[in-house]
C-alpha positions as CSV (number, residue, x, y, z in Angstrom):
1,M,0.0,0.0,0.0
2,S,1.3,3.4,-0.9
3,N,2.0,6.1,1.6
4,Y,0.9,8.7,-1.0
5,R,-2.6,10.0,-0.6
6,R,-4.2,12.5,-2.9
7,F,-6.3,15.2,-1.2
8,Y,-9.1,16.9,-3.1
9,V,-10.7,20.0,-1.9
10,E,-14.4,20.4,-2.9
11,G,-14.9,23.8,-4.4
12,G,-11.2,24.2,-4.3
13,C,-8.9,26.4,-6.4
14,Y,-6.2,24.5,-8.4
15,F,-3.2,25.4,-10.6
16,F,-2.6,23.0,-13.5
17,T,0.1,22.4,-16.1
18,V,-1.0,20.3,-19.1
19,T,1.4,19.3,-21.8
20,I,1.2,17.7,-25.2
21,A,3.2,14.5,-25.9
22,N,5.4,15.9,-28.6
23,R,6.9,19.1,-27.2
24,K,8.3,20.0,-30.7
25,L,4.9,20.7,-32.1
26,S,2.7,23.7,-31.7
27,L,-0.6,21.9,-31.6
28,L,-2.3,24.1,-29.0
29,T,-1.8,27.5,-30.6
30,D,-2.1,26.1,-34.1
31,N,-5.5,24.7,-33.2
32,I,-6.6,27.3,-30.6
33,E,-10.3,27.2,-31.7
34,Y,-10.4,23.5,-31.2
35,L,-9.1,23.9,-27.7
36,R,-11.5,26.8,-27.0
37,N,-14.4,24.6,-28.2
38,A,-13.3,21.8,-25.9
39,F,-13.1,24.1,-22.9
40,R,-16.5,25.6,-23.7
41,E,-18.2,22.2,-24.1
42,V,-16.8,20.8,-20.9
43,M,-17.5,24.0,-18.9
44,Q,-21.1,24.0,-20.1
45,A,-21.6,20.4,-18.9
46,H,-19.4,20.6,-15.8
47,P,-19.1,24.3,-14.8
48,F,-15.9,25.7,-13.3
49,L,-14.2,29.1,-13.3
50,I,-11.0,29.9,-15.1
51,D,-9.2,32.4,-12.9
52,A,-6.2,32.6,-15.2
53,I,-5.0,30.8,-18.3
54,V,-2.1,30.8,-20.8
55,I,-1.9,28.6,-23.9
56,L,1.6,28.0,-25.3
57,P,2.3,26.0,-28.4
58,D,3.1,22.8,-26.5
59,H,1.6,23.2,-23.0
60,L,-0.8,25.3,-21.0
61,H,-1.1,26.6,-17.4
62,C,-4.3,27.6,-15.8
63,I,-6.0,28.2,-12.5
64,W,-9.5,26.8,-11.9
65,T,-12.0,27.3,-9.1
66,L,-14.5,24.4,-8.9
67,P,-18.1,24.7,-7.7
68,P,-19.0,24.0,-4.1
69,N,-19.2,20.2,-3.4
70,D,-17.2,19.3,-6.5
71,F,-13.6,18.2,-6.7
72,N,-13.5,16.3,-10.0
73,Y,-11.0,18.2,-12.1
74,S,-9.6,15.0,-13.5
75,M,-12.8,14.2,-15.3
76,R,-12.9,17.7,-16.7
77,W,-9.3,17.4,-18.0
78,R,-10.0,14.0,-19.5
79,Q,-12.9,15.4,-21.4
80,I,-11.1,18.6,-22.5
81,K,-8.2,16.5,-23.8
82,S,-10.5,14.0,-25.5
83,K,-12.7,16.7,-27.2
84,F,-9.6,18.6,-28.4
85,S,-8.0,15.4,-29.8
86,Y,-11.2,14.2,-31.5
87,Q,-11.1,17.4,-33.7
88,L,-7.6,16.7,-35.0
89,P,-6.8,14.2,-37.7
90,P,-5.1,11.0,-36.4
91,T,-1.6,11.7,-37.7
92,E,0.4,11.5,-34.4
93,Q,2.7,8.5,-33.6
94,R,1.3,6.2,-30.9
95,S,3.0,3.7,-28.8
96,L,1.9,0.1,-28.8
97,N,0.5,0.7,-25.3
98,R,-1.6,3.6,-26.5
99,Q,-2.8,1.7,-29.6
100,K,-3.9,-1.2,-27.4
101,R,-5.9,1.1,-25.2
102,G,-7.4,3.0,-28.2
103,E,-5.7,6.2,-27.1
104,R,-4.5,9.1,-29.2
105,G,-0.9,10.2,-28.7
106,I,-1.5,13.9,-28.5
107,W,-1.3,14.6,-24.7
108,Q,1.0,13.5,-22.0
109,R,-1.1,11.2,-19.8
110,R,-0.7,13.1,-16.6
111,F,-0.8,16.7,-15.7
112,W,0.6,18.7,-12.9
113,E,-1.9,19.9,-10.2
114,H,-1.3,22.1,-7.2
115,T,-4.0,23.0,-4.7
116,I,-4.0,26.8,-4.1
117,R,-3.5,27.2,-0.3
118,N,-4.0,30.9,0.3
119,E,-4.2,34.4,-1.3
120,Q,-0.4,34.7,-1.7
121,D,-0.2,31.3,-3.4
122,Y,-3.1,32.3,-5.6
123,F,-1.4,35.5,-6.8
124,Q,2.0,33.9,-7.3
125,H,0.5,31.3,-9.6
126,I,-1.5,33.9,-11.5
127,D,1.8,35.8,-12.1
128,Y,3.6,32.6,-13.0
129,T,0.8,31.7,-15.5
130,H,0.8,35.1,-17.2
131,Y,4.6,35.5,-17.2
132,N,5.1,32.1,-18.8
133,P,5.2,33.3,-22.5
134,V,8.0,35.7,-21.5
135,K,9.9,33.0,-19.6
136,H,9.8,30.8,-22.8
137,G,10.9,33.7,-25.0
138,Y,7.7,34.1,-27.1
139,V,7.2,37.8,-26.1
140,T,9.0,40.4,-24.0
141,Q,6.0,41.3,-21.9
142,P,2.8,39.3,-20.9
143,I,0.5,41.8,-22.5
144,D,1.8,40.8,-25.9
145,W,0.8,37.1,-25.7
146,K,-2.7,36.8,-27.3
147,Y,-3.4,33.3,-25.8
148,S,-3.6,34.5,-22.2
149,S,-6.1,35.8,-19.8
150,F,-3.6,38.6,-18.8
151,N,-5.4,41.2,-20.9
152,H,-8.7,40.3,-19.5
153,K,-7.3,40.4,-15.9
154,I,-5.9,43.9,-16.3
155,N,-9.1,45.3,-17.9
156,T,-11.4,44.0,-15.1
């Protein structure tokens, strides 16, 4: 038995990093409308708030707040990944393991999740999210990255 125990917080706030399998591709920004559609569909069926988001060519960061009495972010990610993948032609390479399971090879299987603990943690992760395109050298300031909630945040 593992000593590791995952703790979920109903109605919690979470920071995520989600990555595509082939980091050399720019699938997310090249197919941004597919990704937006996937988010919209899942949010309509299983509501949650996006507090901050940035989409880079090969990965994304976001902060979600789930509704009270709900902690199932894994199901939401599974559906977002699936809906996005379904819209793309099946041209990616797939391992034998993925083929056996009938899985596409677009996304890394897992994602990074961090439960936001307090206000300071929240704002540090919002800053990290919005600064990420600068960190990766895509732009010189966050306001210049069009696949980000940064502009929305400063105008509200």
